[in-house]
C-alpha positions in Angstrom: 1.0 40.3 60.1 3.1 42.0 63.4 1.9 41.8 66.5 3.4 43.6 69.2 2.9 43.8 73.3 5.8 45.4 74.6 3.9 48.9 75.5 3.0 50.4 79.0 -0.3 48.1 80.2 0.6 45.6 77.2 -0.3 42.2 77.5 0.3 39.1 74.7 2.7 36.5 75.1 2.5 34.7 71.6 0.7 35.1 68.0 0.6 31.8 66.1 -0.6 31.7 62.7 -3.2 29.0 62.2 -4.1 30.0 58.4 -3.5 33.4 56.4 -6.5 34.7 58.2 -6.5 33.1 61.5 -3.9 33.4 64.5 -4.4 32.0 68.0 -3.3 34.3 70.5 -1.8 33.4 74.0 -2.0 35.7 76.8 1.1 36.6 79.3 0.5 35.1 83.0 0.5 37.9 85.7 4.2 38.1 86.9 5.4 35.8 89.3 2.2 34.0 89.0 0.9 30.6 87.2 -2.4 32.3 85.7 -4.4 35.4 85.8 -5.1 35.4 82.1 -7.9 38.0 81.1 -6.9 41.3 80.4 -5.1 41.7 76.8 -3.8 44.3 75.0 -2.2 44.4 72.0 -1.0 46.1 68.5 -1.4 44.8 65.2 0.4 46.0 62.0 0.9 45.5 58.4 -2.9 45.5 58.0 -4.8 44.7 54.5 -8.0 46.7 53.9 -11.0 44.6 53.5 -9.1 41.5 54.9 -11.0 39.6 57.7 -9.1 38.1 60.4 -10.1 35.7 63.1 -8.5 36.0 66.6 -8.6 33.4 69.0 -7.4 34.2 72.5 -6.7 30.8 73.9 -5.9 30.6 77.4 -8.5 32.9 79.2 -9.1 32.0 83.1 -12.7 33.1 83.6 -15.6 30.4 83.1 -17.9 32.7 81.8 -17.7 36.4 80.4 -19.8 39.7 79.1 -18.9 38.6 75.7 -21.2 35.8 75.7 -23.9 38.3 76.6 -23.4 40.9 73.8 -19.7 42.8 74.7 -17.6 43.6 72.0 -14.0 44.2 72.1 -12.0 47.5 72.4 -10.1 48.6 69.1 -8.3 51.7 68.4 -7.2 52.3 64.5 -4.5 55.3 63.9 -5.9 55.6 60.7 -9.2 55.5 61.6 -8.3 58.3 64.1 -6.5 60.4 61.6 -9.4 60.4 58.9 -12.5 59.9 61.0 -11.7 61.1 64.5 -13.2 57.8 66.0 -10.6 56.7 68.9 -11.3 53.4 71.2 -14.4 52.1 70.1 -15.9 48.6 70.1 -15.8 46.0 67.4 -16.0 42.1 66.5 -18.1 39.9 64.5 -19.0 36.4 65.5 -17.6 36.7 68.8 -17.9 33.8 71.2 -16.5 32.6 74.8 -16.5 29.3 75.2 -14.2 26.4 77.1 -11.3 25.0 75.1 -9.3 21.6 75.3 -6.1 23.3 76.5 -5.4 22.1 80.1 -3.2 24.1 82.4 -0.1 22.5 83.7 -0.4 19.9 81.1 -2.2 17.7 83.7 -5.3 15.6 82.4 -7.0 16.3 85.6 -6.3 20.1 85.4 -9.1 22.5 84.4 -9.1 23.8 81.0 -8.7 27.0 79.6 -11.6 29.3 77.8 -11.3 31.0 74.7 -12.5 34.3 73.3 -12.6 34.2 69.5 -13.9 37.1 67.1 -13.5 38.3 63.6 -12.3 41.8 62.4 -12.4 43.5 59.0 -9.3 45.7 58.6 -10.7 49.3 57.7 -7.4 50.7 56.2 -4.0 49.3 54.5 -0.7 49.7 56.4 -2.7 50.5 59.7 -1.2 49.9 63.3 -4.6 48.5 65.4 -4.6 48.2 69.0 -7.0 45.6 70.7 -7.8 45.5 74.4 -10.0 43.8 77.0 -11.3 47.4 78.3 -10.7 51.2 77.7 -6.8 51.3 78.6 -6.1 53.7 81.2 -2.3 53.8 81.8 0.4 54.9 85.1 1.2 57.6 82.3 -2.4 58.7 81.9 -2.7 59.3 85.4 0.5 61.1 85.4 -0.8 63.1 82.5 -4.4 64.0 84.4 -2.8 65.2 87.3 -0.3 67.4 85.9 -3.0 69.3 83.9 -5.3 69.4 86.8 -1.9 71.1 88.8 -1.1 73.4 86.1 -5.2 74.4 86.6 -4.6 78.0 88.9 -7.9 77.3 90.1 -7.2 74.3 92.0 -4.1 75.6 93.8 -5.9 76.7 96.8 -7.7 72.8 97.5 -5.3 70.0 95.4 -2.6 68.4 96.4 -0.3 65.6 95.2 2.0 63.8 97.7 3.9 60.2 97.5 2.6 57.6 99.9 5.7 55.3 98.8 7.6 53.7 96.4 6.2 49.9 94.8 8.3 47.2 94.1 9.9 48.4 91.1 10.3 51.7 92.3 7.5 53.4 91.4 5.8 56.2 92.9 2.2 55.4 94.5 0.8 58.6 94.6 -2.0 60.0 96.8 -3.9 63.0 96.6 -5.7 65.7 98.9 -8.8 67.8 97.9 -10.0 70.2 100.4 -10.6 74.0 100.9 -7.7 75.8 102.7 -8.3 77.0 105.7 -6.9 80.3 107.3 -6.4 78.5 110.7 -6.0 74.6 110.4 -7.1 74.4 113.9 -10.3 76.3 113.6 -13.4 74.4 114.7 -14.7 74.9 111.2 -11.3 73.2 110.0 -11.6 70.3 112.4 -15.0 69.8 112.1 -14.4 68.4 108.6 -15.5 64.6 107.8 -12.8 62.4 105.9 -13.4 60.4 103.1 -10.8 58.4 101.5 -11.4 56.6 98.0 -9.0 54.4 96.1 -8.9 52.4 93.0 -6.8 49.7 90.9 -5.7 47.3 93.3 -6.4 45.1 90.5 -4.4 46.3 87.5 -6.8 44.9 84.7 -9.9 46.7 86.0 -9.5 49.6 83.9 -12.8 50.7 84.0 -12.1 51.5 87.8 -9.6 54.0 86.8 -12.3 55.8 84.3 -14.6 55.9 87.5 -11.8 57.5 89.6 -10.8 60.1 86.8 -14.8 61.2 87.0 -14.2 61.5 90.7 -11.0 63.6 90.6 -12.4 65.9 88.1 -15.9 66.3 89.8 -14.0 67.3 93.0 -11.6 69.5 91.8 -14.3 71.3 89.3 -16.0 74.7 89.9 -19.4 73.6 90.2 -21.5 74.5 93.5 -21.6 70.9 94.5 -17.9 70.4 94.0 -17.3 73.3 96.3 -19.6 72.5 99.2 -17.8 68.8 99.4 -14.7 70.7 99.4 -15.9 73.0 102.2 -17.2 69.8 104.5 -14.9 67.3 104.2 -11.0 66.2 103.5 -11.1 64.0 100.4 -7.5 61.5 100.4 -7.4 59.4 97.1 -5.0 56.8 95.9 -5.9 56.8 92.0 -4.0 53.8 91.2 -2.9 51.2 94.4 -1.1 48.7 92.1 0.9 51.1 89.5 3.6 48.2 89.2 0.7 45.6 87.8 -0.7 48.2 85.7 2.7 49.2 84.0 3.4 45.5 83.5 0.1 44.5 82.1 -1.0 42.2 84.9 -4.8 41.3 85.4 -5.3 40.9 89.4 -1.5 40.8 90.7 1.8 43.1 91.7 4.9 42.0 91.3 5.3 39.7 94.4 2.6 37.5 92.2 0.0 38.4 94.9 -3.6 39.5 94.7 -3.1 42.9 97.1 -7.0 42.9 97.8 -6.2 39.5 100.1 -3.4 41.2 101.8 -5.2 43.8 103.7 -5.3 41.9 107.2 -1.6 41.6 107.3 0.6 43.1 104.7 4.3 42.8 104.5 5.9 46.3 104.2 8.7 44.4 102.1 6.4 42.5 99.4 3.4 44.9 99.9 4.4 48.4 100.3 1.2 50.1 99.1 -1.4 48.2 101.2 1.2 48.6 104.2 1.5 52.2 103.8 -2.4 52.6 103.2 -3.1 50.9 106.8 -0.6 53.1 108.3 -1.8 56.1 106.2 -5.7 55.5 107.3 -4.6 54.9 111.4 -3.2 58.5 110.9 -6.0 60.3 108.9 -8.7 58.4 111.1 -6.7 60.2 114.1 -6.9 63.4 112.9 -10.8 63.3 112.0 -13.9 61.1 111.6 -14.0 59.2 108.6 -17.0 58.8 107.3 -16.7 56.4 104.0 -13.9 54.2 102.5 -14.7 53.6 99.0 -12.4 51.2 96.8 -13.3 51.1 93.0 -13.0 48.1 91.1 -14.3 46.3 87.9 -15.8 43.2 87.4 -15.4 40.9 84.3 -19.4 39.4 84.7 -21.7 41.6 86.0 -23.4 44.7 84.4 -23.9 48.3 85.7 -22.6 49.6 88.7 -23.2 48.0 91.8 -21.8 48.2 95.6 -20.6 45.7 98.2 -20.7 47.1 101.7 -19.5 46.5 105.6 -22.3 46.5 108.3 -20.4 46.8 111.5 -22.6 47.4 114.4 -20.0 49.7 116.1 
């Protein structure tokens, strides 16, 4: 079989053939780090229909996972898509997630890695099959979605794309403004609009956050009475992907500087953490324009089910 992960958001460092029907897989660390291995996204080709293969991903970092509680692996088969019209779907038999005997840094006192093992039967021969930790949503997917909305004639009066800053790799970090246009921006009605800021994907491996964000953007740019009322009463500022470099390169948690940007809000560096620095500067300006009633940052979680919320409790 042929393994490949050199595509957008892909992550697989090595595939080691144990037997004819079993492979150990090693994930790539987040760039400029020694860990954060949880996100995987790879392709397998040269398949044989009916053949059962066991995959062992052997250097995962989390001590527990929803794979122990019924979650399955995401799968996309080109042939299944062509024949049955089924895209990404969950697969896998004999799924287990457990601590193994491989230690980090080859130190006997170091913590051990964890393994995810599962069986999969190829439905078709000569197929190209993708496996992923969660439904992928790439930087290019975002560009496609924004272009689609931008080309819709009905959104021209309330949807606007702008560049917040450039990332370490030179990629554009975009922000959106969604609000109804006022004939007089200085009118009492326009100035009375409250501000709402929504962001996502500061952790690149939490792709479910992007699917929530896609739902938010599609709803706010839609034609429902609720969306129209929201646009007339609020100014929405949205940063769909806070960590484009990490998303593009298949990182799980960090940026190209090897740092968790969600731990850099207090004192971000303009050079090492340009997006966080730019967001804070942007928020200062936005808060002077109008009252901000909500800042919501969308994430995913590797061990909790359903949807939940953390919030602050500031008396002032």
